[in-house]
N, C-alpha and C positions, 0 to 999 in steps of 0.2 A: 563497374568495378565498385569494392567496397570502399565506402567511405571511411578515410582514417582521421581518428585524433592524438592527439598528444595526450599520453597517460598523465594522472594528476601526479606532481612529485617526480617526473622520471623526463629523461629525456629523450625514453622509445617513445614509438608511433604504434597505436593498439588501433584493432579495428572497430566501429560503432556499430554495437550489437543492438538489435529491434526486441523490444517487448512488445508482444502479441495479443489480442484479443485470445481467452481463453476456446470461445466458440468458435474460432476462426485458425484454428491450431492443425496442424495436418497430424495423421495419428503419429508418425514420427516422433514430430516434435513434441506431440503431448507426452508420447513415451518415454522420450530423453528426459523429459521436466520429471514427470513421475518417478521415473529408475535414480534420477538424481537425488528427488526430497526423499525417497527412501532410505538410501542410502548415507543421508546428512542423518534422520530420522534414527537409523541403526547405530551411530557414534557418539559414545557416553562420553566423550570429554569435551572439553570447550570449543569444538568444532563441530558439536551437535547440534541437533531442533533445540533440545530441552534446555540447551544455552543459551540460544538466541530469544527463543520466545520468556523467557524470564527478564530480558532486560525490559519488555515492558511492563510488565506488572509485578506478580510474582515469580520471585523472590526481590530483586531488584529495583523495580518501581521507579523507572527511569524516563517514562514516557511525557511528553508534553502535549497539553491539552486546553483547549479553549484559550490559548497565549497565544503569542506573537514564534513562539518555535513550534507550533503544532504541524504546519506544513515541511517546514526546514528540516527537525527532528525526525520526523518521518522518513523524509527521503533519504536521510542518514543511514535510518534504520534498515530500511531495505535493499542499500546500497550495500550494508555489511554482509544480509542474509543471502543477499543473491552472489556474492561472491563465497561464499560458502558452499553452496550450490555448483558453480564455478571449480571450485578446487576438485570436483568430485567429474563434471563433464565444461569445460571453456565452454560449449555453444550455448548451454540453459540461460535461458532468462525468466524473468519471473511472469506470469501471463496476467490480464487483466481482467476482471470483471464489470462487465458493462450494463452496470445496470441501472445508468441513464437511459438506455435506448431496449433492453431486452429484458422481461420480465422473469423472474426464479432466480433459483441457485443457478448456476450453469450445471448441463447435464453431468459435465466431466465430475464435479463437486457434490452429486448428489449416486453416479451408478461407481465410482470408482473407490475401491474400499479404504486404499488409503489416502483420500482427497475426501471422503464422507467424515472423519476425525479421526482424532489421535489421542494418543496416552498422555496425560499429564503428572511426571514425573520431575519437577524443578532440581534443576543441577545445584550439585553441590550444596544442597540441605537436605535436612531431616524431612521427610512427610509429616504433613500435622493432620490429624484424625479428621477434622472437618474438611480438608482440603478435597476436589474433586479427582477422579483417577482417570478420567477421560472425557473428551470435548463430546458436547450434545448440541444440537440445533432444535428448533421450536418455531419455524419459520412461519409468522402471523398470525402468531398467537393475541389474543386479545391484549391490549394494553391501554392504559390512560396517562397521556393523551397515547391514541390510537398513531400509529407509525405510518407513514404513504407506501404500498407496496412498490417495487421495480417495476416498470421503468418508471423514474421519476421525471423523464426530459419532458416529457409530453403534458403532467398533470398542470393544470393551472396554477396560478399565486394571485395575491393581489395584483390588481389592476388589468387579469385578464392576461397577465403573461404567463409564459410556461416558465417552468424551474429553467429551462434552459437557457431563454432569454432572459429568465431574472439572475443567475448565474453570469452572465457576460455582460450585462448591463452595469457592473460591478465597477466604479470608477477607480476605484483606492485598490491596492494591495490588501489595506486591513480589511475592505468591507469583502474583498472577495474572499478573503481566508476567511473572515467569519460565517460568509453563507456558504460555503463550499464545509465546513466544518456540521452545521446544521444538517446539510445532506448525509454526511459520512454518521453522525449520531443517527439519522433516522435509520439506516442501513443495518446500523450495530443491533439497533431494538429489534428492526421487524425480521431479521434471522434470530433471533432471541436467544435462547441457552445461552452457552460460553460465549458467544459473539458479544453479549449485552451484560457481561461482567467484565469489568475493564481489567482486574487481576490475571485474568485466565484467557481474556479473548487470545490474543498471538499464539496460543496452544492450537487454535481450530485451523488446519490449513486455508481455510476460505479465508481468513484474515489477511492473509498476504495478497490475495486476488484482490479483495474488496482494496484495499490501502495502496495497490498498484493504481487499479483505478482512480481513487484520489489525488494521486501522482500523477497521473496522467492529465487529469484537467487542469492542474495549475500548471502543466507544462503547456497544455492548448492556451491556457489565458494569458500565459507568458508570451507566446507565439502570437500571439492577436494583439497584445499590449507592451510594446518594446520601450523599454526602459521603466515599467512597473514595476519596483522594487520594495521591498521593508523598509520600514521609515527608521532614521535614525534613533536607538542607538543598534538596532536589529543585527544589522548586518555583520559587524565584529563580535554577537553575542557569540560563546562559545558551548557547543552541545558536549553532553554529557554520553561516551560509549564503551564498553569495557572492553573495548578490543580497538587499537591503532588501523587504520587513519580517525582521530578526532578530527573533528571540525570546528570550522567558525560558520556562521550562516552564509557569508556569502562566497564559501567555497562551494555550496550545493547549487547555486541559484542555478548552474547550468548545466541540464543532465549529461551534454557531451562532455563535457569535461570530467563526469564521471563516467562517461566509457558507454552510454546506452542513450537511446530516444524512444520513442511509442511510433507504431504503425497506426494511421491514418490520425496523426497529431490534430489535423485540422478538421476531422470531421461532427464535431458535435457543438463545438462553442465557438460561433463564428464570433468576429470581431465588429465593434462597431462600426455603422455608416453604410 
């Protein structure tokens, strides 16, 4: 029997949807996702992909990085974009890219034309001469310092710990957020191209699978660290989105209250002890 949850701000009960690893999606589920994404990409208005991609960088520049809003703001961002997909197909959820345990960019994002890249045409503003017109990737290109290629989880860090152990060992939400953001940054740089350029990163379809993985790792840490909350006054901070609902941080701390959860939520980052 499907798990039922009460929708935020509503007396109605909704079915809890599950976000899955893109490499584990059935052919039918992947097809439904790509079809919904294509339809959202085809929308030229404020229901379309260009509008949502523009929240992160150009032209709206609302993203939060390297501060206490990084994790909650991006969780709300994914929620809003997933709603746009579900406006096309209510059963669709955002898949996640398991860069902790799997090498390379997922096959679907390398082989399917619409997942390999997208046009860049920011909503509501005239294009500038030097703006990129389409996303691109350059995975593994030489960088200084060089990013670590996926899978990150088995890589050893200080003291001989693996990255998975190192992330899990975070004793506080703040330290966990800082460590996870370092991994997040590494993947953006490793993918290169558009993903390594904050103003344009969200225009790459891969961005959404990457950030779903970031959100999943936070969900795992929350599962294994009950009561691990952002410090005051972070929970009451207001986050900015161009569409309702707007959120305070405390309103996005429980993914089930947002109507979703993750497949394999306890598979990667195990609790202490």
